[in-house]
N, C-alpha and C positions, 0 to 999 in steps of 0.2 A: 283300207283293207281291200276294197273292191279293185282299186287300181293295182295294188300289189299282186293280187291273184291273176288279173288279166295280163299284167306284165310278165308274170312267170309263164303263163300259157304261151304268149307270143315269143318269149325268149326261147322256150323249148321248140316251138314251131320253126323259128328262124335258125336255130342250131341244127335242126334236122332237115330243113328245106331252105337252104340259104337263098335260093332264087325267090322265095316268097317275100323277102324284104322289099323287093322292087314293086310289089303290088301295093305297098303301103306308103308310097312316096308322097301322096297327098296329105298324109298325117305324120310325116317325118319318121317313118318306120326305121330309119337308120339310127335313130336315137330314141330308144324306148323310154328314156327319162325326160324327154322333151315335153313341154306343156301340150303341144299338139297331139302327141301320141297318148299322153295320159288322158286327154279329153276323149280320144278315140276309145281307149280302154273303158271309160265310163259308159260310152254309148253301147259298146259290145255287151258289157255286163248288164246294163239296163235292158237291152234287147232280150237277153237270156231270161232275165227276171220276168219280163213281160210275157214271153212265150210260156214259161213255166206256169205263170198265173192264169194263162188262157187254156191250159190243158183240159179243163172241164167245160170249155166252150169251143168245140172243134171248128165251128163255122167262123168264129171271130179269129181263132188261131190261124186258120188257113188264109184268111184275108190279110192278117198281119204278116205272115210269112211270104205271101205273094207280093205284098208291098216291098218287103225287104229284098226279095229276089229281083224285083224291078230296079231297085236302087243299085244293086250290085251288078246287074247285067250291063249297065252302062259303063262299068269300070274296065278299062283295057287290061287284058291279061288274065282276068278272072274267067276260068273255064270250068266246065263240069268235072273234068278230070282232077281238078284240085280238091274235090270233095270225096274222092274215093277212099274207102277204108283201107 
């Protein structure tokens, strides 16, 4: 179920922002049914679960989010503008 939910979110993202697919080349974003992309979906959902679980511990949540930001900063093409509402 977690995979299906994440795939639906990414499918919608890719339909609305086709250029975003290229940001997920390292996890085979062109095929959301691939094992690589499904594994990525699990990591995304687990990250959300972790963040939600840390809402009552802001210091640890901030450390977790800072770590996640560092991981994504190293990915070419990921920009601050991609996160605007």
